[in-house]
PQR file of N, CA, C, O and H, with PARSE charges and radii, in Angstrom:
ATOM      1  N   UNK A   1     -12.080  -9.222  41.319 -0.4000 1.5000
ATOM      2  CA  UNK A   1     -11.018  -9.265  42.285 -0.0000 2.0000
ATOM      3  C   UNK A   1      -9.699  -8.888  41.617  0.5500 1.7000
ATOM      4  O   UNK A   1      -8.894  -8.153  42.188 -0.5500 1.4000
ATOM      5  N   UNK A   2      -9.486  -9.390  40.418 -0.4000 1.5000
ATOM      6  CA  UNK A   2      -8.245  -9.087  39.704 -0.0000 2.0000
ATOM      7  C   UNK A   2      -8.138  -7.576  39.471  0.5500 1.7000
ATOM      8  O   UNK A   2      -7.060  -6.999  39.611 -0.5500 1.4000
ATOM      9  H   UNK A   2     -10.140  -9.987  39.954  0.4000 1.0000
ATOM     10  N   UNK A   3      -9.246  -6.947  39.118 -0.4000 1.5000
ATOM     11  CA  UNK A   3      -9.260  -5.496  38.899 -0.0000 2.0000
ATOM     12  C   UNK A   3      -8.912  -4.749  40.181  0.5500 1.7000
ATOM     13  O   UNK A   3      -8.151  -3.781  40.151 -0.5500 1.4000
ATOM     14  H   UNK A   3     -10.122  -7.415  39.004  0.4000 1.0000
ATOM     15  N   UNK A   4      -9.459  -5.190  41.296 -0.4000 1.5000
ATOM     16  CA  UNK A   4      -9.155  -4.555  42.583 -0.0000 2.0000
ATOM     17  C   UNK A   4      -7.684  -4.723  42.932  0.5500 1.7000
ATOM     18  O   UNK A   4      -7.062  -3.810  43.476 -0.5500 1.4000
ATOM     19  H   UNK A   4     -10.077  -5.976  41.321  0.4000 1.0000
ATOM     20  N   UNK A   5      -7.129  -5.885  42.622 -0.4000 1.5000
ATOM     21  CA  UNK A   5      -5.709  -6.133  42.891 -0.0000 2.0000
ATOM     22  C   UNK A   5      -4.827  -5.209  42.047  0.5500 1.7000
ATOM     23  O   UNK A   5      -3.813  -4.701  42.525 -0.5500 1.4000
ATOM     24  H   UNK A   5      -7.635  -6.626  42.181  0.4000 1.0000
ATOM     25  N   UNK A   6      -5.221  -4.997  40.798 -0.4000 1.5000
ATOM     26  CA  UNK A   6      -4.451  -4.114  39.920 -0.0000 2.0000
ATOM     27  C   UNK A   6      -4.528  -2.666  40.390  0.5500 1.7000
ATOM     28  O   UNK A   6      -3.521  -1.957  40.389 -0.5500 1.4000
ATOM     29  H   UNK A   6      -6.045  -5.409  40.409  0.4000 1.0000
ATOM     30  N   UNK A   7      -5.712  -2.225  40.789 -0.4000 1.5000
ATOM     31  CA  UNK A   7      -5.880  -0.842  41.258 -0.0000 2.0000
ATOM     32  C   UNK A   7      -5.145  -0.590  42.573  0.5500 1.7000
ATOM     33  O   UNK A   7      -4.802   0.548  42.893 -0.5500 1.4000
ATOM     34  H   UNK A   7      -6.530  -2.800  40.790  0.4000 1.0000
ATOM     35  N   UNK A   8      -4.909  -1.653  43.325 -0.4000 1.5000
ATOM     36  CA  UNK A   8      -4.216  -1.529  44.616 -0.0000 2.0000
ATOM     37  C   UNK A   8      -2.705  -1.567  44.444  0.5500 1.7000
ATOM     38  O   UNK A   8      -1.976  -1.775  45.414 -0.5500 1.4000
ATOM     39  H   UNK A   8      -5.188  -2.578  43.065  0.4000 1.0000
ATOM     40  N   UNK A   9      -2.235  -1.373  43.237 -0.4000 1.5000
ATOM     41  CA  UNK A   9      -0.795  -1.350  43.017 -0.0000 2.0000
ATOM     42  C   UNK A   9      -0.266  -2.634  42.426  0.5500 1.7000
ATOM     43  O   UNK A   9       0.870  -3.029  42.689 -0.5500 1.4000
ATOM     44  H   UNK A   9      -2.827  -1.204  42.449  0.4000 1.0000
ATOM     45  N   UNK A  10      -1.088  -3.283  41.629 -0.4000 1.5000
ATOM     46  CA  UNK A  10      -0.696  -4.543  40.980 -0.0000 2.0000
ATOM     47  C   UNK A  10      -0.249  -5.600  41.988  0.5500 1.7000
ATOM     48  O   UNK A  10       0.830  -6.180  41.867 -0.5500 1.4000
ATOM     49  H   UNK A  10      -2.011  -2.962  41.415  0.4000 1.0000
ATOM     50  N   UNK A  11      -1.099  -5.833  42.979 -0.4000 1.5000
ATOM     51  CA  UNK A  11      -0.803  -6.863  43.979 -0.0000 2.0000
ATOM     52  C   UNK A  11      -0.717  -8.226  43.314  0.5500 1.7000
ATOM     53  O   UNK A  11      -1.587  -8.584  42.520 -0.5500 1.4000
ATOM     54  H   UNK A  11      -1.975  -5.361  43.078  0.4000 1.0000
ATOM     55  N   UNK A  12       0.303  -8.976  43.624 -0.4000 1.5000
ATOM     56  CA  UNK A  12       0.413 -10.349  43.133 -0.0000 2.0000
ATOM     57  C   UNK A  12      -0.413 -11.256  44.039  0.5500 1.7000
ATOM     58  O   UNK A  12      -0.794 -10.874  45.145 -0.5500 1.4000
ATOM     59  H   UNK A  12       1.010  -8.685  44.269  0.4000 1.0000
ATOM     60  N   UNK A  13      -0.677 -12.452  43.552 -0.4000 1.5000
ATOM     61  CA  UNK A  13      -1.401 -13.423  44.376 -0.0000 2.0000
ATOM     62  C   UNK A  13      -0.666 -13.674  45.686  0.5500 1.7000
ATOM     63  O   UNK A  13      -1.281 -13.737  46.750 -0.5500 1.4000
ATOM     64  H   UNK A  13      -0.367 -12.762  42.653  0.4000 1.0000
ATOM     65  N   UNK A  14       0.656 -13.819  45.602 -0.4000 1.5000
ATOM     66  CA  UNK A  14       1.414 -14.133  46.812 -0.0000 2.0000
ATOM     67  C   UNK A  14       1.428 -12.972  47.798  0.5500 1.7000
ATOM     68  O   UNK A  14       1.350 -13.189  49.007 -0.5500 1.4000
ATOM     69  H   UNK A  14       1.156 -13.768  44.737  0.4000 1.0000
ATOM     70  N   UNK A  15       1.525 -11.747  47.299 -0.4000 1.5000
ATOM     71  CA  UNK A  15       1.514 -10.595  48.204 -0.0000 2.0000
ATOM     72  C   UNK A  15       0.145 -10.431  48.860  0.5500 1.7000
ATOM     73  O   UNK A  15       0.059 -10.146  50.054 -0.5500 1.4000
ATOM     74  H   UNK A  15       1.587 -11.571  46.317  0.4000 1.0000
ATOM     75  N   UNK A  16      -0.918 -10.610  48.089 -0.4000 1.5000
ATOM     76  CA  UNK A  16      -2.258 -10.522  48.669 -0.0000 2.0000
ATOM     77  C   UNK A  16      -2.457 -11.614  49.704  0.5500 1.7000
ATOM     78  O   UNK A  16      -3.087 -11.384  50.737 -0.5500 1.4000
ATOM     79  H   UNK A  16      -0.848 -10.841  47.119  0.4000 1.0000
ATOM     80  N   UNK A  17      -1.930 -12.793  49.440 -0.4000 1.5000
ATOM     81  CA  UNK A  17      -2.031 -13.892  50.401 -0.0000 2.0000
ATOM     82  C   UNK A  17      -1.336 -13.530  51.704  0.5500 1.7000
ATOM     83  O   UNK A  17      -1.875 -13.761  52.786 -0.5500 1.4000
ATOM     84  H   UNK A  17      -1.419 -12.980  48.601  0.4000 1.0000
ATOM     85  N   UNK A  18      -0.142 -12.965  51.601 -0.4000 1.5000
ATOM     86  CA  UNK A  18       0.602 -12.568  52.801 -0.0000 2.0000
ATOM     87  C   UNK A  18      -0.123 -11.479  53.575  0.5500 1.7000
ATOM     88  O   UNK A  18      -0.207 -11.534  54.802 -0.5500 1.4000
ATOM     89  H   UNK A  18       0.296 -12.777  50.722  0.4000 1.0000
ATOM     90  N   UNK A  19      -0.650 -10.482  52.854 -0.4000 1.5000
ATOM     91  CA  UNK A  19      -1.343  -9.371  53.515 -0.0000 2.0000
ATOM     92  C   UNK A  19      -2.629  -9.820  54.189  0.5500 1.7000
ATOM     93  O   UNK A  19      -2.947  -9.369  55.290 -0.5500 1.4000
ATOM     94  H   UNK A  19      -0.582 -10.437  51.858  0.4000 1.0000
ATOM     95  N   UNK A  20      -3.369 -10.706  53.535 -0.4000 1.5000
ATOM     96  CA  UNK A  20      -4.691 -11.087  54.031 -0.0000 2.0000
ATOM     97  C   UNK A  20      -4.670 -12.277  54.983  0.5500 1.7000
ATOM     98  O   UNK A  20      -5.590 -12.456  55.781 -0.5500 1.4000
ATOM     99  H   UNK A  20      -3.111 -11.073  52.641  0.4000 1.0000
ATOM    100  N   UNK A  21      -3.613 -13.096  54.898 -0.4000 1.5000
ATOM    101  CA  UNK A  21      -3.581 -14.308  55.707 -0.0000 2.0000
ATOM    102  C   UNK A  21      -4.359 -15.456  55.085  0.5500 1.7000
ATOM    103  O   UNK A  21      -4.570 -16.490  55.719 -0.5500 1.4000
ATOM    104  H   UNK A  21      -2.866 -12.951  54.249  0.4000 1.0000
ATOM    105  N   UNK A  22      -4.786 -15.267  53.839 -0.4000 1.5000
ATOM    106  CA  UNK A  22      -5.492 -16.307  53.090 -0.0000 2.0000
ATOM    107  C   UNK A  22      -4.459 -16.981  52.202  0.5500 1.7000
ATOM    108  O   UNK A  22      -3.625 -16.297  51.609 -0.5500 1.4000
ATOM    109  H   UNK A  22      -4.615 -14.427  53.325  0.4000 1.0000
ATOM    110  N   UNK A  23      -4.493 -18.280  52.096 -0.4000 1.5000
ATOM    111  CA  UNK A  23      -3.463 -18.974  51.321 -0.0000 2.0000
ATOM    112  C   UNK A  23      -3.513 -18.574  49.846  0.5500 1.7000
ATOM    113  O   UNK A  23      -4.559 -18.214  49.307 -0.5500 1.4000
ATOM    114  H   UNK A  23      -5.171 -18.835  52.578  0.4000 1.0000
ATOM    115  N   UNK A  24      -2.357 -18.652  49.229 -0.4000 1.5000
ATOM    116  CA  UNK A  24      -2.263 -18.304  47.811 -0.0000 2.0000
ATOM    117  C   UNK A  24      -3.102 -19.271  46.967  0.5500 1.7000
ATOM    118  O   UNK A  24      -3.676 -18.865  45.956 -0.5500 1.4000
ATOM    119  H   UNK A  24      -1.507 -18.944  49.667  0.4000 1.0000
ATOM    120  N   UNK A  25      -3.179 -20.523  47.364 -0.4000 1.5000
ATOM    121  CA  UNK A  25      -3.985 -21.499  46.634 -0.0000 2.0000
ATOM    122  C   UNK A  25      -5.455 -21.103  46.635  0.5500 1.7000
ATOM    123  O   UNK A  25      -6.140 -21.236  45.620 -0.5500 1.4000
ATOM    124  H   UNK A  25      -2.713 -20.853  48.186  0.4000 1.0000
ATOM    125  N   UNK A  26      -5.936 -20.620  47.769 -0.4000 1.5000
ATOM    126  CA  UNK A  26      -7.335 -20.185  47.872 -0.0000 2.0000
ATOM    127  C   UNK A  26      -7.549 -18.939  47.018  0.5500 1.7000
ATOM    128  O   UNK A  26      -8.573 -18.825  46.344 -0.5500 1.4000
ATOM    129  H   UNK A  26      -5.380 -20.513  48.593  0.4000 1.0000
ATOM    130  N   UNK A  27      -6.609 -18.012  47.036 -0.4000 1.5000
ATOM    131  CA  UNK A  27      -6.712 -16.804  46.210 -0.0000 2.0000
ATOM    132  C   UNK A  27      -6.802 -17.193  44.729  0.5500 1.7000
ATOM    133  O   UNK A  27      -7.605 -16.634  43.983 -0.5500 1.4000
ATOM    134  H   UNK A  27      -5.777 -18.105  47.583  0.4000 1.0000
ATOM    135  N   UNK A  28      -5.972 -18.153  44.313 -0.4000 1.5000
ATOM    136  CA  UNK A  28      -6.019 -18.625  42.918 -0.0000 2.0000
ATOM    137  C   UNK A  28      -7.389 -19.201  42.579  0.5500 1.7000
ATOM    138  O   UNK A  28      -7.910 -18.958  41.491 -0.5500 1.4000
ATOM    139  H   UNK A  28      -5.319 -18.608  44.919  0.4000 1.0000
ATOM    140  N   UNK A  29      -7.975 -19.960  43.500 -0.4000 1.5000
ATOM    141  CA  UNK A  29      -9.305 -20.533  43.258 -0.0000 2.0000
ATOM    142  C   UNK A  29     -10.355 -19.435  43.120  0.5500 1.7000
ATOM    143  O   UNK A  29     -11.249 -19.535  42.280 -0.5500 1.4000
ATOM    144  H   UNK A  29      -7.551 -20.158  44.384  0.4000 1.0000
ATOM    145  N   UNK A  30     -10.254 -18.395  43.934 -0.4000 1.5000
ATOM    146  CA  UNK A  30     -11.183 -17.277  43.820 -0.0000 2.0000
ATOM    147  C   UNK A  30     -11.049 -16.617  42.452  0.5500 1.7000
ATOM    148  O   UNK A  30     -12.049 -16.317  41.800 -0.5500 1.4000
ATOM    149  H   UNK A  30      -9.527 -18.314  44.616  0.4000 1.0000
ATOM    150  N   UNK A  31      -9.821 -16.394  42.025 -0.4000 1.5000
ATOM    151  CA  UNK A  31      -9.580 -15.724  40.744 -0.0000 2.0000
ATOM    152  C   UNK A  31     -10.048 -16.563  39.560  0.5500 1.7000
ATOM    153  O   UNK A  31     -10.488 -16.015  38.549 -0.5500 1.4000
ATOM    154  H   UNK A  31      -9.008 -16.637  42.555  0.4000 1.0000
ATOM    155  N   UNK A  32      -9.959 -17.879  39.674 -0.4000 1.5000
ATOM    156  CA  UNK A  32     -10.406 -18.763  38.597 -0.0000 2.0000
ATOM    157  C   UNK A  32     -11.906 -19.011  38.632  0.5500 1.7000
ATOM    158  O   UNK A  32     -12.468 -19.574  37.693 -0.5500 1.4000
ATOM    159  H   UNK A  32      -9.601 -18.324  40.495  0.4000 1.0000
ATOM    160  N   UNK A  33     -12.560 -18.587  39.723 -0.4000 1.5000
ATOM    161  CA  UNK A  33     -13.993 -18.831  39.863 -0.0000 2.0000
ATOM    162  C   UNK A  33     -14.315 -20.246  40.315  0.5500 1.7000
ATOM    163  O   UNK A  33     -15.454 -20.699  40.195 -0.5500 1.4000
ATOM    164  H   UNK A  33     -12.103 -18.129  40.486  0.4000 1.0000
ATOM    165  N   UNK A  34     -13.319 -20.937  40.832 -0.4000 1.5000
ATOM    166  CA  UNK A  34     -13.525 -22.305  41.308 -0.0000 2.0000
ATOM    167  C   UNK A  34     -14.171 -22.345  42.681  0.5500 1.7000
ATOM    168  O   UNK A  34     -14.770 -23.350  43.061 -0.5500 1.4000
ATOM    169  H   UNK A  34     -12.394 -20.569  40.930  0.4000 1.0000
ATOM    170  N   UNK A  35     -14.050 -21.256  43.424 -0.4000 1.5000
ATOM    171  CA  UNK A  35     -14.736 -21.117  44.707 -0.0000 2.0000
ATOM    172  C   UNK A  35     -14.923 -19.624  44.961  0.5500 1.7000
ATOM    173  O   UNK A  35     -14.349 -18.781  44.271 -0.5500 1.4000
ATOM    174  H   UNK A  35     -13.562 -20.440  43.115  0.4000 1.0000
ATOM    175  N   UNK A  36     -15.723 -19.326  45.946 -0.4000 1.5000
ATOM    176  CA  UNK A  36     -16.043 -17.932  46.248 -0.0000 2.0000
ATOM    177  C   UNK A  36     -15.738 -17.636  47.704  0.5500 1.7000
ATOM    178  O   UNK A  36     -15.920 -18.494  48.568 -0.5500 1.4000
ATOM    179  H   UNK A  36     -16.189 -20.010  46.506  0.4000 1.0000
ATOM    180  N   UNK A  37     -15.272 -16.415  47.981 -0.4000 1.5000
ATOM    181  CA  UNK A  37     -14.878 -16.081  49.355 -0.0000 2.0000
ATOM    182  C   UNK A  37     -16.065 -15.986  50.298  0.5500 1.7000
ATOM    183  O   UNK A  37     -17.160 -15.577  49.912 -0.5500 1.4000
ATOM    184  H   UNK A  37     -15.124 -15.718  47.279  0.4000 1.0000
ATOM    185  N   UNK A  38     -15.822 -16.372  51.538 -0.4000 1.5000
ATOM    186  CA  UNK A  38     -16.806 -16.151  52.587 -0.0000 2.0000
ATOM    187  C   UNK A  38     -16.882 -14.644  52.838  0.5500 1.7000
ATOM    188  O   UNK A  38     -16.044 -13.890  52.343 -0.5500 1.4000
ATOM    189  H   UNK A  38     -14.932 -16.704  51.851  0.4000 1.0000
ATOM    190  N   UNK A  39     -17.847 -14.220  53.579 -0.4000 1.5000
ATOM    191  CA  UNK A  39     -17.947 -12.782  53.901 -0.0000 2.0000
ATOM    192  C   UNK A  39     -16.710 -12.304  54.638  0.5500 1.7000
ATOM    193  O   UNK A  39     -16.226 -11.195  54.412 -0.5500 1.4000
ATOM    194  H   UNK A  39     -18.527 -14.832  53.982  0.4000 1.0000
ATOM    195  N   UNK A  40     -16.208 -13.149  55.519 -0.4000 1.5000
ATOM    196  CA  UNK A  40     -15.007 -12.786  56.277 -0.0000 2.0000
ATOM    197  C   UNK A  40     -13.811 -12.596  55.344  0.5500 1.7000
ATOM    198  O   UNK A  40     -13.087 -11.606  55.447 -0.5500 1.4000
ATOM    199  H   UNK A  40     -16.602 -14.050  55.703  0.4000 1.0000
ATOM    200  N   UNK A  41     -13.610 -13.549  54.434 -0.4000 1.5000
ATOM    201  CA  UNK A  41     -12.500 -13.436  53.483 -0.0000 2.0000
ATOM    202  C   UNK A  41     -12.713 -12.258  52.543  0.5500 1.7000
ATOM    203  O   UNK A  41     -11.766 -11.544  52.213 -0.5500 1.4000
ATOM    204  H   UNK A  41     -14.198 -14.354  54.350  0.4000 1.0000
ATOM    205  N   UNK A  42     -13.948 -12.054  52.113 -0.4000 1.5000
ATOM    206  CA  UNK A  42     -14.247 -10.939  51.221 -0.0000 2.0000
ATOM    207  C   UNK A  42     -13.900  -9.615  51.885  0.5500 1.7000
ATOM    208  O   UNK A  42     -13.354  -8.718  51.243 -0.5500 1.4000
ATOM    209  H   UNK A  42     -14.717 -12.633  52.381  0.4000 1.0000
ATOM    210  N   UNK A  43     -14.211  -9.495  53.150 -0.4000 1.5000
ATOM    211  CA  UNK A  43     -13.888  -8.288  53.898 -0.0000 2.0000
ATOM    212  C   UNK A  43     -12.377  -8.083  53.998  0.5500 1.7000
ATOM    213  O   UNK A  43     -11.891  -6.966  53.818 -0.5500 1.4000
ATOM    214  H   UNK A  43     -14.654 -10.224  53.672  0.4000 1.0000
ATOM    215  N   UNK A  44     -11.646  -9.134  54.279 -0.4000 1.5000
ATOM    216  CA  UNK A  44     -10.179  -9.052  54.360 -0.0000 2.0000
ATOM    217  C   UNK A  44      -9.585  -8.641  53.011  0.5500 1.7000
ATOM    218  O   UNK A  44      -8.720  -7.768  52.946 -0.5500 1.4000
ATOM    219  H   UNK A  44     -12.041 -10.040  54.425  0.4000 1.0000
ATOM    220  N   UNK A  45     -10.053  -9.273  51.947 -0.4000 1.5000
ATOM    221  CA  UNK A  45      -9.531  -8.986  50.611 -0.0000 2.0000
ATOM    222  C   UNK A  45      -9.833  -7.552  50.192  0.5500 1.7000
ATOM    223  O   UNK A  45      -8.971  -6.868  49.641 -0.5500 1.4000
ATOM    224  H   UNK A  45     -10.756  -9.983  51.999  0.4000 1.0000
ATOM    225  N   UNK A  46     -11.053  -7.101  50.451 -0.4000 1.5000
ATOM    226  CA  UNK A  46     -11.422  -5.724  50.104 -0.0000 2.0000
ATOM    227  C   UNK A  46     -10.550  -4.736  50.869  0.5500 1.7000
ATOM    228  O   UNK A  46     -10.085  -3.748  50.300 -0.5500 1.4000
ATOM    229  H   UNK A  46     -11.753  -7.657  50.899  0.4000 1.0000
ATOM    230  N   UNK A  47     -10.329  -4.992  52.133 -0.4000 1.5000
ATOM    231  CA  UNK A  47      -9.492  -4.123  52.957 -0.0000 2.0000
ATOM    232  C   UNK A  47      -8.060  -4.065  52.411  0.5500 1.7000
ATOM    233  O   UNK A  47      -7.469  -2.989  52.311 -0.5500 1.4000
ATOM    234  H   UNK A  47     -10.707  -5.794  52.595  0.4000 1.0000
ATOM    235  N   UNK A  48      -7.521  -5.214  52.064 -0.4000 1.5000
ATOM    236  CA  UNK A  48      -6.140  -5.266  51.580 -0.0000 2.0000
ATOM    237  C   UNK A  48      -5.987  -4.693  50.177  0.5500 1.7000
ATOM    238  O   UNK A  48      -4.896  -4.279  49.786 -0.5500 1.4000
ATOM    239  H   UNK A  48      -8.001  -6.088  52.145  0.4000 1.0000
ATOM    240  N   UNK A  49      -7.086  -4.669  49.417 -0.4000 1.5000
ATOM    241  CA  UNK A  49      -7.059  -4.072  48.071 -0.0000 2.0000
ATOM    242  C   UNK A  49      -7.507  -2.614  48.104  0.5500 1.7000
ATOM    243  O   UNK A  49      -7.595  -1.954  47.069 -0.5500 1.4000
ATOM    244  H   UNK A  49      -7.972  -5.005  49.735  0.4000 1.0000
ATOM    245  N   UNK A  50      -7.789  -2.122  49.314 -0.4000 1.5000
ATOM    246  CA  UNK A  50      -8.212  -0.733  49.511 -0.0000 2.0000
ATOM    247  C   UNK A  50      -9.447  -0.401  48.684  0.5500 1.7000
ATOM    248  O   UNK A  50      -9.486   0.605  47.975 -0.5500 1.4000
ATOM    249  H   UNK A  50      -7.718  -2.658  50.155  0.4000 1.0000
ATOM    250  N   UNK A  51     -10.477  -1.281  48.788 -0.4000 1.5000
ATOM    251  CA  UNK A  51     -11.735  -1.030  48.091 -0.0000 2.0000
ATOM    252  C   UNK A  51     -12.878  -1.515  48.986  0.5500 1.7000
ATOM    253  O   UNK A  51     -12.650  -2.108  50.040 -0.5500 1.4000
ATOM    254  H   UNK A  51     -10.446  -2.098  49.363  0.4000 1.0000
ATOM    255  N   UNK A  52     -14.088  -1.255  48.553 -0.4000 1.5000
ATOM    256  CA  UNK A  52     -15.255  -1.711  49.316 -0.0000 2.0000
ATOM    257  C   UNK A  52     -15.689  -3.070  48.781  0.5500 1.7000
ATOM    258  O   UNK A  52     -15.273  -3.489  47.701 -0.5500 1.4000
ATOM    259  H   UNK A  52     -14.273  -0.773  47.696  0.4000 1.0000
ATOM    260  N   UNK A  53     -16.514  -3.735  49.537 -0.4000 1.5000
ATOM    261  CA  UNK A  53     -17.044  -5.015  49.099 -0.0000 2.0000
ATOM    262  C   UNK A  53     -17.978  -4.822  47.901  0.5500 1.7000
ATOM    263  O   UNK A  53     -18.088  -5.699  47.044 -0.5500 1.4000
ATOM    264  H   UNK A  53     -16.852  -3.394  50.414  0.4000 1.0000
ATOM    265  N   UNK A  54     -18.629  -3.699  47.853 -0.4000 1.5000
ATOM    266  CA  UNK A  54     -19.542  -3.442  46.724 -0.0000 2.0000
ATOM    267  C   UNK A  54     -18.750  -3.381  45.451  0.5500 1.7000
ATOM    268  O   UNK A  54     -19.319  -3.175  44.379 -0.5500 1.4000
ATOM    269  H   UNK A  54     -18.539  -2.987  48.549  0.4000 1.0000
TER
END
């Protein structure tokens, strides 16, 4: 996810949170591996990072 954020123009956690509608706290948990996104969240994040889910 961090790599996708960097390729999308170095998106910060807060900017990705604003774009996706997912809280910044949840984004931090995903990045730390403390939790994993649902398919719905994964789709939103991929769209906002301009990449595919694969």
